[in-house]
mmCIF file as gemmi writes it, N, C-alpha and C atoms, coordinates in Angstrom:
data_model
loop_
_atom_site.group_PDB
_atom_site.id
_atom_site.type_symbol
_atom_site.label_atom_id
_atom_site.label_alt_id
_atom_site.label_comp_id
_atom_site.label_asym_id
_atom_site.label_entity_id
_atom_site.label_seq_id
_atom_site.pdbx_PDB_ins_code
_atom_site.Cartn_x
_atom_site.Cartn_y
_atom_site.Cartn_z
_atom_site.occupancy
_atom_site.B_iso_or_equiv
_atom_site.pdbx_formal_charge
_atom_site.auth_seq_id
_atom_site.auth_asym_id
_atom_site.pdbx_PDB_model_num
ATOM 1 N N . MET Axp A 1 ? -0.915 11.639 22.891 1 0 ? 1 A 1
ATOM 2 C CA . MET Axp A 1 ? -0.451 10.775 22.195 1 0 ? 1 A 1
ATOM 3 C C . MET Axp A 1 ? -0.301 9.93 20.779 1 0 ? 1 A 1
ATOM 4 N N . THR Axp A 2 ? -0.022 10.158 19.339 1 0 ? 2 A 1
ATOM 5 C CA . THR Axp A 2 ? -0.065 9.091 18.707 1 0 ? 2 A 1
ATOM 6 C C . THR Axp A 2 ? -0.016 8.052 18.261 1 0 ? 2 A 1
ATOM 7 N N . GLU Axp A 3 ? -0.415 6.781 17.849 1 0 ? 3 A 1
ATOM 8 C CA . GLU Axp A 3 ? 1.077 5.569 18.02 1 0 ? 3 A 1
ATOM 9 C C . GLU Axp A 3 ? 1.24 5.95 16.809 1 0 ? 3 A 1
ATOM 10 N N . THR Axp A 4 ? 2.479 5.209 16.662 1 0 ? 4 A 1
ATOM 11 C CA . THR Axp A 4 ? 2.905 5.914 14.859 1 0 ? 4 A 1
ATOM 12 C C . THR Axp A 4 ? 3.386 4.422 15.126 1 0 ? 4 A 1
ATOM 13 N N . ILE Axp A 5 ? 4.271 4.173 13.557 1 0 ? 5 A 1
ATOM 14 C CA . ILE Axp A 5 ? 4.591 2.904 13.07 1 0 ? 5 A 1
ATOM 15 C C . ILE Axp A 5 ? 5.936 3.127 12.553 1 0 ? 5 A 1
ATOM 16 N N . VAL Axp A 6 ? 7.141 1.615 12.418 1 0 ? 6 A 1
ATOM 17 C CA . VAL Axp A 6 ? 7.526 2.871 11.289 1 0 ? 6 A 1
ATOM 18 C C . VAL Axp A 6 ? 7.375 1.428 9.816 1 0 ? 6 A 1
ATOM 19 N N . THR Axp A 7 ? 7.589 1.402 8.795 1 0 ? 7 A 1
ATOM 20 C CA . THR Axp A 7 ? 7.439 1.449 7.638 1 0 ? 7 A 1
ATOM 21 C C . THR Axp A 7 ? 8.733 0.346 7.356 1 0 ? 7 A 1
ATOM 22 N N . LEU Axp A 8 ? 8.163 -0.839 7.135 1 0 ? 8 A 1
ATOM 23 C CA . LEU Axp A 8 ? 9.729 -1.839 6.276 1 0 ? 8 A 1
ATOM 24 C C . LEU Axp A 8 ? 9.171 -1.944 4.454 1 0 ? 8 A 1
ATOM 25 N N . HIS Axp A 9 ? 10.44 -1.598 4.395 1 0 ? 9 A 1
ATOM 26 C CA . HIS Axp A 9 ? 11.008 -1.387 2.561 1 0 ? 9 A 1
ATOM 27 C C . HIS Axp A 9 ? 11.265 -2.34 1.525 1 0 ? 9 A 1
ATOM 28 N N . PRO Axp A 10 ? 10.901 -3.532 0.7 1 0 ? 10 A 1
ATOM 29 C CA . PRO Axp A 10 ? 11.848 -5.064 0.199 1 0 ? 10 A 1
ATOM 30 C C . PRO Axp A 10 ? 13.012 -4.751 -0.263 1 0 ? 10 A 1
ATOM 31 N N . ASP Axp A 11 ? 14.241 -3.127 0.055 1 0 ? 11 A 1
ATOM 32 C CA . ASP Axp A 11 ? 15.404 -3.274 -0.47 1 0 ? 11 A 1
ATOM 33 C C . ASP Axp A 11 ? 15.318 -3.001 1.077 1 0 ? 11 A 1
ATOM 34 N N . PRO Axp A 12 ? 16.098 -4.491 1.911 1 0 ? 12 A 1
ATOM 35 C CA . PRO Axp A 12 ? 16.636 -3.989 2.842 1 0 ? 12 A 1
ATOM 36 C C . PRO Axp A 12 ? 18.025 -2.32 3.054 1 0 ? 12 A 1
ATOM 37 N N . SER Axp A 13 ? 18.022 -2.327 1.794 1 0 ? 13 A 1
ATOM 38 C CA . SER Axp A 13 ? 19.35 -1.464 1.998 1 0 ? 13 A 1
ATOM 39 C C . SER Axp A 13 ? 18.614 -0.025 2.044 1 0 ? 13 A 1
ATOM 40 N N . ARG Axp A 14 ? 16.742 0.023 2.14 1 0 ? 14 A 1
ATOM 41 C CA . ARG Axp A 14 ? 16.146 1.863 2.193 1 0 ? 14 A 1
ATOM 42 C C . ARG Axp A 14 ? 14.717 1.338 3.584 1 0 ? 14 A 1
ATOM 43 N N . GLN Axp A 15 ? 15.612 1.973 4.149 1 0 ? 15 A 1
ATOM 44 C CA . GLN Axp A 15 ? 14.241 2.867 5.361 1 0 ? 15 A 1
ATOM 45 C C . GLN Axp A 15 ? 12.645 2.814 5.119 1 0 ? 15 A 1
ATOM 46 N N . GLY Axp A 16 ? 13.028 2.073 5.878 1 0 ? 16 A 1
ATOM 47 C CA . GLY Axp A 16 ? 11.255 2.85 6.642 1 0 ? 16 A 1
ATOM 48 C C . GLY Axp A 16 ? 11.136 4.094 6.938 1 0 ? 16 A 1
ATOM 49 N N . VAL Axp A 17 ? 9.541 4.71 6.877 1 0 ? 17 A 1
ATOM 50 C CA . VAL Axp A 17 ? 9.533 5.863 6.947 1 0 ? 17 A 1
ATOM 51 C C . VAL Axp A 17 ? 8.082 4.967 8.514 1 0 ? 17 A 1
ATOM 52 N N . ASN Axp A 18 ? 8.435 6.972 9.875 1 0 ? 18 A 1
ATOM 53 C CA . ASN Axp A 18 ? 7.15 5.989 11.106 1 0 ? 18 A 1
ATOM 54 C C . ASN Axp A 18 ? 5.972 7.147 10.436 1 0 ? 18 A 1
ATOM 55 N N . ILE Axp A 19 ? 5.436 6.949 10.17 1 0 ? 19 A 1
ATOM 56 C CA . ILE Axp A 19 ? 4.118 7.289 10.117 1 0 ? 19 A 1
ATOM 57 C C . ILE Axp A 19 ? 2.909 7.164 10.756 1 0 ? 19 A 1
ATOM 58 N N . SER Axp A 20 ? 1.821 7.61 11.262 1 0 ? 20 A 1
ATOM 59 C CA . SER Axp A 20 ? 0.804 7.347 12.239 1 0 ? 20 A 1
ATOM 60 C C . SER Axp A 20 ? -0.208 6.326 12.325 1 0 ? 20 A 1
ATOM 61 N N . LYS Axp A 21 ? 0.029 5.924 12.691 1 0 ? 21 A 1
ATOM 62 C CA . LYS Axp A 21 ? -0.768 3.841 13.175 1 0 ? 21 A 1
ATOM 63 C C . LYS Axp A 21 ? -2.388 3.379 12.712 1 0 ? 21 A 1
ATOM 64 N N . GLN Axp A 22 ? -2.607 4.631 12.808 1 0 ? 22 A 1
ATOM 65 C CA . GLN Axp A 22 ? -4.068 5.111 12.554 1 0 ? 22 A 1
ATOM 66 C C . GLN Axp A 22 ? -4.745 4.99 10.822 1 0 ? 22 A 1
ATOM 67 N N . LYS Axp A 23 ? -3.211 6.152 10.406 1 0 ? 23 A 1
ATOM 68 C CA . LYS Axp A 23 ? -3.496 6.004 9.067 1 0 ? 23 A 1
ATOM 69 C C . LYS Axp A 23 ? -2.291 5.503 8.131 1 0 ? 23 A 1
ATOM 70 N N . TYR Axp A 24 ? -1.75 4.448 8.849 1 0 ? 24 A 1
ATOM 71 C CA . TYR Axp A 24 ? -1.159 3.153 8.069 1 0 ? 24 A 1
ATOM 72 C C . TYR Axp A 24 ? -2.433 2.333 7.606 1 0 ? 24 A 1
ATOM 73 N N . ASP Axp A 25 ? -3.298 2.177 9.029 1 0 ? 25 A 1
ATOM 74 C CA . ASP Axp A 25 ? -3.951 1.044 8.953 1 0 ? 25 A 1
ATOM 75 C C . ASP Axp A 25 ? -4.884 1.144 7.329 1 0 ? 25 A 1
ATOM 76 N N . THR Axp A 26 ? -4.868 2.284 7.878 1 0 ? 26 A 1
ATOM 77 C CA . THR Axp A 26 ? -6.374 2.728 6.904 1 0 ? 26 A 1
ATOM 78 C C . THR Axp A 26 ? -6.595 2.461 5.026 1 0 ? 26 A 1
ATOM 79 N N . VAL Axp A 27 ? -4.735 3.413 5.139 1 0 ? 27 A 1
ATOM 80 C CA . VAL Axp A 27 ? -4.818 2.588 4.109 1 0 ? 27 A 1
ATOM 81 C C . VAL Axp A 27 ? -3.881 1.304 3.379 1 0 ? 27 A 1
ATOM 82 N N . ARG Axp A 28 ? -3.808 0.934 4.603 1 0 ? 28 A 1
ATOM 83 C CA . ARG Axp A 28 ? -3.751 -0.741 3.988 1 0 ? 28 A 1
ATOM 84 C C . ARG Axp A 28 ? -4.903 -1.72 3.638 1 0 ? 28 A 1
ATOM 85 N N . THR Axp A 29 ? -5.878 -1.311 4.5 1 0 ? 29 A 1
ATOM 86 C CA . THR Axp A 29 ? -7.135 -1.672 4.204 1 0 ? 29 A 1
ATOM 87 C C . THR Axp A 29 ? -7.218 -1.151 3.254 1 0 ? 29 A 1
ATOM 88 N N . ALA Axp A 30 ? -7.119 -0.11 2.681 1 0 ? 30 A 1
ATOM 89 C CA . ALA Axp A 30 ? -7.677 -0.126 1.507 1 0 ? 30 A 1
ATOM 90 C C . ALA Axp A 30 ? -7.203 -0.531 0.513 1 0 ? 30 A 1
ATOM 91 N N . ILE Axp A 31 ? -6.462 -0.458 0.285 1 0 ? 31 A 1
ATOM 92 C CA . ILE Axp A 31 ? -5.292 -1.125 -0.358 1 0 ? 31 A 1
ATOM 93 C C . ILE Axp A 31 ? -5.333 -2.646 -0.696 1 0 ? 31 A 1
ATOM 94 N N . LEU Axp A 32 ? -5.638 -3.174 0.679 1 0 ? 32 A 1
ATOM 95 C CA . LEU Axp A 32 ? -5.575 -4.562 0.71 1 0 ? 32 A 1
ATOM 96 C C . LEU Axp A 32 ? -7.072 -5.057 -0.144 1 0 ? 32 A 1
ATOM 97 N N . ASN Axp A 33 ? -7.745 -4.376 0.216 1 0 ? 33 A 1
ATOM 98 C CA . ASN Axp A 33 ? -9.409 -5.072 -0.093 1 0 ? 33 A 1
ATOM 99 C C . ASN Axp A 33 ? -9.945 -4.142 -1.462 1 0 ? 33 A 1
ATOM 100 N N . GLU Axp A 34 ? -8.77 -3.428 -2.557 1 0 ? 34 A 1
ATOM 101 C CA . GLU Axp A 34 ? -9.146 -2.596 -3.704 1 0 ? 34 A 1
ATOM 102 C C . GLU Axp A 34 ? -8.055 -3.936 -4.153 1 0 ? 34 A 1
ATOM 103 N N . ILE Axp A 35 ? -7.442 -4.47 -4.462 1 0 ? 35 A 1
ATOM 104 C CA . ILE Axp A 35 ? -6.461 -5.885 -4.59 1 0 ? 35 A 1
ATOM 105 C C . ILE Axp A 35 ? -7.246 -6.903 -4.24 1 0 ? 35 A 1
ATOM 106 N N . GLN Axp A 36 ? -7.842 -7.21 -2.936 1 0 ? 36 A 1
ATOM 107 C CA . GLN Axp A 36 ? -8.27 -8.39 -2.617 1 0 ? 36 A 1
ATOM 108 C C . GLN Axp A 36 ? -9.606 -8.72 -4.034 1 0 ? 36 A 1
ATOM 109 N N . SER Axp A 37 ? -10.604 -7.682 -4.09 1 0 ? 37 A 1
ATOM 110 C CA . SER Axp A 37 ? -11.275 -7.089 -5.403 1 0 ? 37 A 1
ATOM 111 C C . SER Axp A 37 ? -11.457 -7.06 -6.535 1 0 ? 37 A 1
ATOM 112 N N . ARG Axp A 38 ? -10.213 -6.516 -6.629 1 0 ? 38 A 1
ATOM 113 C CA . ARG Axp A 38 ? -10.068 -7.668 -8.386 1 0 ? 38 A 1
ATOM 114 C C . ARG Axp A 38 ? -9.328 -8.4 -8.17 1 0 ? 38 A 1
ATOM 115 N N . GLY Axp A 39 ? -8.734 -9.026 -7.872 1 0 ? 39 A 1
ATOM 116 C CA . GLY Axp A 39 ? -7.427 -9.982 -8.128 1 0 ? 39 A 1
ATOM 117 C C . GLY Axp A 39 ? -6.544 -9.697 -8.211 1 0 ? 39 A 1
ATOM 118 N N . GLU Axp A 40 ? -6.361 -8.829 -9.472 1 0 ? 40 A 1
ATOM 119 C CA . GLU Axp A 40 ? -5.214 -8.336 -9.745 1 0 ? 40 A 1
ATOM 120 C C . GLU Axp A 40 ? -5.393 -6.539 -10.186 1 0 ? 40 A 1
ATOM 121 N N . VAL Axp A 41 ? -4.635 -5.989 -9.58 1 0 ? 41 A 1
ATOM 122 C CA . VAL Axp A 41 ? -4.982 -4.546 -10.154 1 0 ? 41 A 1
ATOM 123 C C . VAL Axp A 41 ? -3.927 -3.732 -10.207 1 0 ? 41 A 1
ATOM 124 N N . ALA Axp A 42 ? -3.685 -2.449 -11.975 1 0 ? 42 A 1
ATOM 125 C CA . ALA Axp A 42 ? -2.318 -1.894 -12.136 1 0 ? 42 A 1
ATOM 126 C C . ALA Axp A 42 ? -1.874 -0.805 -10.921 1 0 ? 42 A 1
ATOM 127 N N . LEU Axp A 43 ? -1.048 -0.739 -10.712 1 0 ? 43 A 1
ATOM 128 C CA . LEU Axp A 43 ? -0.844 0.218 -9.88 1 0 ? 43 A 1
ATOM 129 C C . LEU Axp A 43 ? -1.406 1.432 -9.79 1 0 ? 43 A 1
ATOM 130 N N . THR Axp A 44 ? -1.082 2.139 -10.565 1 0 ? 44 A 1
ATOM 131 C CA . THR Axp A 44 ? -1.439 4.164 -11.119 1 0 ? 44 A 1
ATOM 132 C C . THR Axp A 44 ? -3.601 3.467 -10.865 1 0 ? 44 A 1
ATOM 133 N N . ASP Axp A 45 ? -4.157 2.539 -11.162 1 0 ? 45 A 1
ATOM 134 C CA . ASP Axp A 45 ? -5.484 2.327 -11.119 1 0 ? 45 A 1
ATOM 135 C C . ASP Axp A 45 ? -5.595 2.766 -8.902 1 0 ? 45 A 1
ATOM 136 N N . LEU Axp A 46 ? -4.901 1.331 -8.647 1 0 ? 46 A 1
ATOM 137 C CA . LEU Axp A 46 ? -5.313 0.562 -7.432 1 0 ? 46 A 1
ATOM 138 C C . LEU Axp A 46 ? -4.63 2.486 -6.477 1 0 ? 46 A 1
ATOM 139 N N . PHE Axp A 47 ? -3.529 3.3 -6.888 1 0 ? 47 A 1
ATOM 140 C CA . PHE Axp A 47 ? -2.924 4.082 -6.751 1 0 ? 47 A 1
ATOM 141 C C . PHE Axp A 47 ? -4.461 5.658 -7.036 1 0 ? 47 A 1
ATOM 142 N N . ASP Axp A 48 ? -5.133 5.614 -7.661 1 0 ? 48 A 1
ATOM 143 C CA . ASP Axp A 48 ? -5.999 6.543 -8.572 1 0 ? 48 A 1
ATOM 144 C C . ASP Axp A 48 ? -7.451 5.776 -6.967 1 0 ? 48 A 1
ATOM 145 N N . THR Axp A 49 ? -7.918 4.777 -7.497 1 0 ? 49 A 1
ATOM 146 C CA . THR Axp A 49 ? -9.226 4.415 -6.635 1 0 ? 49 A 1
ATOM 147 C C . THR Axp A 49 ? -8.831 4.766 -5.267 1 0 ? 49 A 1
ATOM 148 N N . VAL Axp A 50 ? -7.686 4.371 -4.626 1 0 ? 50 A 1
ATOM 149 C CA . VAL Axp A 50 ? -7.244 4.759 -2.662 1 0 ? 50 A 1
ATOM 150 C C . VAL Axp A 50 ? -7.996 6.088 -2.643 1 0 ? 50 A 1
ATOM 151 N N . VAL Axp A 51 ? -7.057 7.078 -3.716 1 0 ? 51 A 1
ATOM 152 C CA . VAL Axp A 51 ? -6.759 8.003 -3.147 1 0 ? 51 A 1
ATOM 153 C C . VAL Axp A 51 ? -8.316 9.139 -3.59 1 0 ? 51 A 1
ATOM 154 N N . PHE Axp A 52 ? -9.047 8.608 -4.389 1 0 ? 52 A 1
ATOM 155 C CA . PHE Axp A 52 ? -10.966 8.777 -4.448 1 0 ? 52 A 1
ATOM 156 C C . PHE Axp A 52 ? -10.966 7.906 -2.646 1 0 ? 52 A 1
ATOM 157 N N . LYS Axp A 53 ? -11.107 6.921 -2.894 1 0 ? 53 A 1
ATOM 158 C CA . LYS Axp A 53 ? -11.779 6.453 -1.949 1 0 ? 53 A 1
ATOM 159 C C . LYS Axp A 53 ? -11.933 6.771 -0.061 1 0 ? 53 A 1
ATOM 160 N N . LEU Axp A 54 ? -10.425 7.756 -0.162 1 0 ? 54 A 1
ATOM 161 C CA . LEU Axp A 54 ? -9.982 7.332 0.894 1 0 ? 54 A 1
ATOM 162 C C . LEU Axp A 54 ? -10.301 9.052 1.082 1 0 ? 54 A 1
ATOM 163 N N . GLY Axp A 55 ? -10.603 10.161 0.05 1 0 ? 55 A 1
ATOM 164 C CA . GLY Axp A 55 ? -10.665 11.209 -0.238 1 0 ? 55 A 1
ATOM 165 C C . GLY Axp A 55 ? -11.443 12.461 0.99 1 0 ? 55 A 1
ATOM 166 N N . GLY Axp A 56 ? -10.794 13.105 1.633 1 0 ? 56 A 1
ATOM 167 C CA . GLY Axp A 56 ? -12 13.796 2.447 1 0 ? 56 A 1
ATOM 168 C C . GLY Axp A 56 ? -11.657 13.241 3.942 1 0 ? 56 A 1
ATOM 169 N N . LYS Axp A 57 ? -10.712 12.378 3.575 1 0 ? 57 A 1
ATOM 170 C CA . LYS Axp A 57 ? -10.708 11.081 5.005 1 0 ? 57 A 1
ATOM 171 C C . LYS Axp A 57 ? -8.911 11.802 6.099 1 0 ? 57 A 1
ATOM 172 N N . PHE Axp A 58 ? -8.607 12.269 4.689 1 0 ? 58 A 1
ATOM 173 C CA . PHE Axp A 58 ? -6.838 12.653 5.201 1 0 ? 58 A 1
ATOM 174 C C . PHE Axp A 58 ? -6.713 14.103 5.099 1 0 ? 58 A 1
ATOM 175 N N . SER Axp A 59 ? -6.431 15.237 6.127 1 0 ? 59 A 1
ATOM 176 C CA . SER Axp A 59 ? -6.205 16.71 5.407 1 0 ? 59 A 1
ATOM 177 C C . SER Axp A 59 ? -4.271 16.31 4.358 1 0 ? 59 A 1
ATOM 178 N N . ASP Axp A 60 ? -3.397 15.376 4.991 1 0 ? 60 A 1
ATOM 179 C CA . ASP Axp A 60 ? -2.819 15.041 4.522 1 0 ? 60 A 1
ATOM 180 C C . ASP Axp A 60 ? -2.687 14.492 3.401 1 0 ? 60 A 1
ATOM 181 N N . ALA Axp A 61 ? -1.372 14.502 2.513 1 0 ? 61 A 1
ATOM 182 C CA . ALA Axp A 61 ? -1.639 14.053 1.088 1 0 ? 61 A 1
ATOM 183 C C . ALA Axp A 61 ? -1.894 12.75 1.135 1 0 ? 61 A 1
ATOM 184 N N . ILE Axp A 62 ? -2.674 11.808 -0.015 1 0 ? 62 A 1
ATOM 185 C CA . ILE Axp A 62 ? -2.702 10.269 0.526 1 0 ? 62 A 1
ATOM 186 C C . ILE Axp A 62 ? -2.106 9.593 -0.445 1 0 ? 62 A 1
ATOM 187 N N . VAL Axp A 63 ? -1.337 10.132 -1.436 1 0 ? 63 A 1
ATOM 188 C CA . VAL Axp A 63 ? 0.201 9.455 -1.993 1 0 ? 63 A 1
ATOM 189 C C . VAL Axp A 63 ? 1.024 9.032 -1.237 1 0 ? 63 A 1
ATOM 190 N N . TRP Axp A 64 ? 1.574 10.213 -0.508 1 0 ? 64 A 1
ATOM 191 C CA . TRP Axp A 64 ? 2.461 9.978 0.45 1 0 ? 64 A 1
ATOM 192 C C . TRP Axp A 64 ? 2.39 8.605 0.94 1 0 ? 64 A 1
ATOM 193 N N . TYR Axp A 65 ? 1.25 8.234 1.36 1 0 ? 65 A 1
ATOM 194 C CA . TYR Axp A 65 ? 0.8 7.421 2.195 1 0 ? 65 A 1
ATOM 195 C C . TYR Axp A 65 ? 1.318 5.988 1.39 1 0 ? 65 A 1
ATOM 196 N N . LEU Axp A 66 ? 0.582 6.04 0.421 1 0 ? 66 A 1
ATOM 197 C CA . LEU Axp A 66 ? 0.772 5.44 -0.311 1 0 ? 66 A 1
ATOM 198 C C . LEU Axp A 66 ? 1.637 4.609 -1.162 1 0 ? 66 A 1
ATOM 199 N N . ILE Axp A 67 ? 2.967 5.802 -1.232 1 0 ? 67 A 1
ATOM 200 C CA . ILE Axp A 67 ? 4.116 5.153 -1.196 1 0 ? 67 A 1
ATOM 201 C C . ILE Axp A 67 ? 4.811 4.753 -0.811 1 0 ? 67 A 1
ATOM 202 N N . ASN Axp A 68 ? 4.724 4.887 0.826 1 0 ? 68 A 1
ATOM 203 C CA . ASN Axp A 68 ? 5.191 4.521 1.59 1 0 ? 68 A 1
ATOM 204 C C . ASN Axp A 68 ? 4.353 3.14 2.321 1 0 ? 68 A 1
ATOM 205 N N . VAL Axp A 69 ? 3.693 2.976 2.183 1 0 ? 69 A 1
ATOM 206 C CA . VAL Axp A 69 ? 2.407 1.726 2.87 1 0 ? 69 A 1
ATOM 207 C C . VAL Axp A 69 ? 2.839 0.928 2.178 1 0 ? 69 A 1
ATOM 208 N N . LYS Axp A 70 ? 2.296 1.214 0.567 1 0 ? 70 A 1
ATOM 209 C CA . LYS Axp A 70 ? 2.47 0.044 -0.659 1 0 ? 70 A 1
ATOM 210 C C . LYS Axp A 70 ? 4.278 -0.842 -0.616 1 0 ? 70 A 1
ATOM 211 N N . PRO Axp A 71 ? 5.271 -0.26 -0.437 1 0 ? 71 A 1
ATOM 212 C CA . PRO Axp A 71 ? 6.34 -0.913 -0.359 1 0 ? 71 A 1
ATOM 213 C C . PRO Axp A 71 ? 6.1 -1.838 1.005 1 0 ? 71 A 1
ATOM 214 N N . ASP Axp A 72 ? 5.61 -1.51 1.914 1 0 ? 72 A 1
ATOM 215 C CA . ASP Axp A 72 ? 5.735 -2.059 3.442 1 0 ? 72 A 1
ATOM 216 C C . ASP Axp A 72 ? 4.762 -3.668 3.202 1 0 ? 72 A 1
ATOM 217 N N . LEU Axp A 73 ? 3.729 -2.986 2.993 1 0 ? 73 A 1
ATOM 218 C CA . LEU Axp A 73 ? 3.076 -5.106 2.452 1 0 ? 73 A 1
ATOM 219 C C . LEU Axp A 73 ? 3.706 -5.882 1.546 1 0 ? 73 A 1
ATOM 220 N N . GLU Axp A 74 ? 4.564 -5.407 0.421 1 0 ? 74 A 1
ATOM 221 C CA . GLU Axp A 74 ? 5.658 -5.717 -0.014 1 0 ? 74 A 1
ATOM 222 C C . GLU Axp A 74 ? 6.685 -7.1 0.855 1 0 ? 74 A 1
ATOM 223 N N . ALA Axp A 75 ? 7.073 -5.872 1.462 1 0 ? 75 A 1
ATOM 224 C CA . ALA Axp A 75 ? 8.362 -6.216 2.74 1 0 ? 75 A 1
ATOM 225 C C . ALA Axp A 75 ? 7.614 -7.279 3.368 1 0 ? 75 A 1
ATOM 226 N N . ARG Axp A 76 ? 6.21 -7.56 3.853 1 0 ? 76 A 1
ATOM 227 C CA . ARG Axp A 76 ? 5.368 -8.025 4.613 1 0 ? 76 A 1
ATOM 228 C C . ARG Axp A 76 ? 5.199 -9.25 3.93 1 0 ? 76 A 1
ATOM 229 N N . GLY Axp A 77 ? 5.55 -9.701 2.733 1 0 ? 77 A 1
ATOM 230 C CA . GLY Axp A 77 ? 4.704 -10.948 1.85 1 0 ? 77 A 1
ATOM 231 C C . GLY Axp A 77 ? 3.118 -10.819 2.062 1 0 ? 77 A 1
ATOM 232 N N . LEU Axp A 78 ? 2.213 -9.186 2.012 1 0 ? 78 A 1
ATOM 233 C CA . LEU Axp A 78 ? 1.059 -9.913 1.692 1 0 ? 78 A 1
ATOM 234 C C . LEU Axp A 78 ? 0.583 -9.527 0.5 1 0 ? 78 A 1
ATOM 235 N N . ILE Axp A 79 ? 1.806 -8.345 -0.14 1 0 ? 79 A 1
ATOM 236 C CA . ILE Axp A 79 ? 1.797 -8.128 -1.894 1 0 ? 79 A 1
ATOM 237 C C . ILE Axp A 79 ? 2.835 -8.784 -3.092 1 0 ? 79 A 1
ATOM 238 N N . GLU Axp A 80 ? 2.705 -8.738 -4.256 1 0 ? 80 A 1
ATOM 239 C CA . GLU Axp A 80 ? 3.709 -8.417 -4.837 1 0 ? 80 A 1
ATOM 240 C C . GLU Axp A 80 ? 3.108 -7.655 -6.46 1 0 ? 80 A 1
ATOM 241 N N . PHE Axp A 81 ? 4.46 -7.734 -7.013 1 0 ? 81 A 1
ATOM 242 C CA . PHE Axp A 81 ? 3.539 -6.896 -8.719 1 0 ? 81 A 1
ATOM 243 C C . PHE Axp A 81 ? 3.634 -8.812 -9.193 1 0 ? 81 A 1
ATOM 244 N N . VAL Axp A 82 ? 2.661 -8.511 -9.873 1 0 ? 82 A 1
ATOM 245 C CA . VAL Axp A 82 ? 2.918 -9.443 -10.877 1 0 ? 82 A 1
ATOM 246 C C . VAL Axp A 82 ? 3.436 -9.412 -11.764 1 0 ? 82 A 1
ATOM 247 N N . PRO Axp A 83 ? 4.646 -10.941 -12.095 1 0 ? 83 A 1
ATOM 248 C CA . PRO Axp A 83 ? 5.516 -10.479 -13.627 1 0 ? 83 A 1
ATOM 249 C C . PRO Axp A 83 ? 5.359 -10.319 -15.123 1 0 ? 83 A 1
ATOM 250 N N . ASP Axp A 84 ? 6.623 -10.022 -15.371 1 0 ? 84 A 1
ATOM 251 C CA . ASP Axp A 84 ? 5.773 -9.091 -16.334 1 0 ? 84 A 1
ATOM 252 C C . ASP Axp A 84 ? 4.225 -8.577 -17.172 1 0 ? 84 A 1
ATOM 253 N N . THR Axp A 85 ? 4.504 -8.252 -16.052 1 0 ? 85 A 1
ATOM 254 C CA . THR Axp A 85 ? 3.092 -6.921 -16.433 1 0 ? 85 A 1
ATOM 255 C C . THR Axp A 85 ? 3.453 -5.751 -16.665 1 0 ? 85 A 1
ATOM 256 N N . ASN Axp A 86 ? 3.156 -4.6 -18.157 1 0 ? 86 A 1
ATOM 257 C CA . ASN Axp A 86 ? 2.979 -3.545 -18.033 1 0 ? 86 A 1
ATOM 258 C C . ASN Axp A 86 ? 2.013 -3.247 -18.805 1 0 ? 86 A 1
ATOM 259 N N . PRO Axp A 87 ? 1.341 -2.17 -17.79 1 0 ? 87 A 1
ATOM 260 C CA . PRO Axp A 87 ? 2.032 -1.291 -16.315 1 0 ? 87 A 1
ATOM 261 C C . PRO Axp A 87 ? 1.57 -1.996 -15.628 1 0 ? 87 A 1
ATOM 262 N N . PRO Axp A 88 ? 3.151 -1.785 -14.778 1 0 ? 88 A 1
ATOM 263 C CA . PRO Axp A 88 ? 2.638 -2.46 -13.904 1 0 ? 88 A 1
ATOM 264 C C . PRO Axp A 88 ? 1.271 -3.341 -11.999 1 0 ? 88 A 1
ATOM 265 N N . ARG Axp A 89 ? 1.71 -4.72 -12.813 1 0 ? 89 A 1
ATOM 266 C CA . ARG Axp A 89 ? 0.29 -4.805 -11.691 1 0 ? 89 A 1
ATOM 267 C C . ARG Axp A 89 ? 0.893 -5.375 -10.407 1 0 ? 89 A 1
ATOM 268 N N . LEU Axp A 90 ? -0.327 -5.877 -9.538 1 0 ? 90 A 1
ATOM 269 C CA . LEU Axp A 90 ? -0.077 -6.395 -7.862 1 0 ? 90 A 1
ATOM 270 C C . LEU Axp A 90 ? -0.521 -7.279 -7.578 1 0 ? 90 A 1
ATOM 271 N N . ARG Axp A 91 ? -1.371 -7.987 -7.051 1 0 ? 91 A 1
ATOM 272 C CA . ARG Axp A 91 ? -1.779 -9.015 -6.956 1 0 ? 91 A 1
ATOM 273 C C . ARG Axp A 91 ? -1.084 -9.45 -4.798 1 0 ? 91 A 1
ATOM 274 N N . LEU Axp A 92 ? -2.597 -10.398 -4.312 1 0 ? 92 A 1
ATOM 275 C CA . LEU Axp A 92 ? -1.918 -11.267 -3.025 1 0 ? 92 A 1
ATOM 276 C C . LEU Axp A 92 ? -1.26 -11.845 -3.38 1 0 ? 92 A 1
ATOM 277 N N . VAL Axp A 93 ? -0.509 -11.945 -2.267 1 0 ? 93 A 1
ATOM 278 C CA . VAL Axp A 93 ? 0.766 -13.178 -2.474 1 0 ? 93 A 1
ATOM 279 C C . VAL Axp A 93 ? 0.311 -14.244 -1.615 1 0 ? 93 A 1
ATOM 280 N N . SER Axp A 94 ? -0.375 -15.657 -2.876 1 0 ? 94 A 1
ATOM 281 C CA . SER Axp A 94 ? -1.044 -16.602 -1.954 1 0 ? 94 A 1
ATOM 282 C C . SER Axp A 94 ? -0.68 -17.073 -0.848 1 0 ? 94 A 1
ATOM 283 N N . PRO Axp A 95 ? -1.225 -17.375 -0.005 1 0 ? 95 A 1
ATOM 284 C CA . PRO Axp A 95 ? -0.879 -18.589 1.185 1 0 ? 95 A 1
ATOM 285 C C . PRO Axp A 95 ? 0.023 -19.698 0.621 1 0 ? 95 A 1
ATOM 286 N N . LYS Axp A 96 ? 1.223 -20.163 1.52 1 0 ? 96 A 1
ATOM 287 C CA . LYS Axp A 96 ? 1.851 -21.177 1.534 1 0 ? 96 A 1
ATOM 288 C C . LYS Axp A 96 ? 0.939 -22.251 1.875 1 0 ? 96 A 1
């Protein structure tokens, strides 16, 4: 039986999704590593890079996982949007 995780969403009125923990962890690590290596990254560049790096590791659509794991990382306080950036950019949340 595959272990799963229910994602969180930064908007409490929206529900998370139930996904494979292994795939969640793979996408989570890829997102966090990419942001950490760049400092800040445009959302579209992040998605393009992670899709490229994880290509061949998933039989499922990687973008679906990105769409669900990215807000989970926001809700958990690990990443945030950089204010007043266009296109939208993400960064790691500084430890307080």
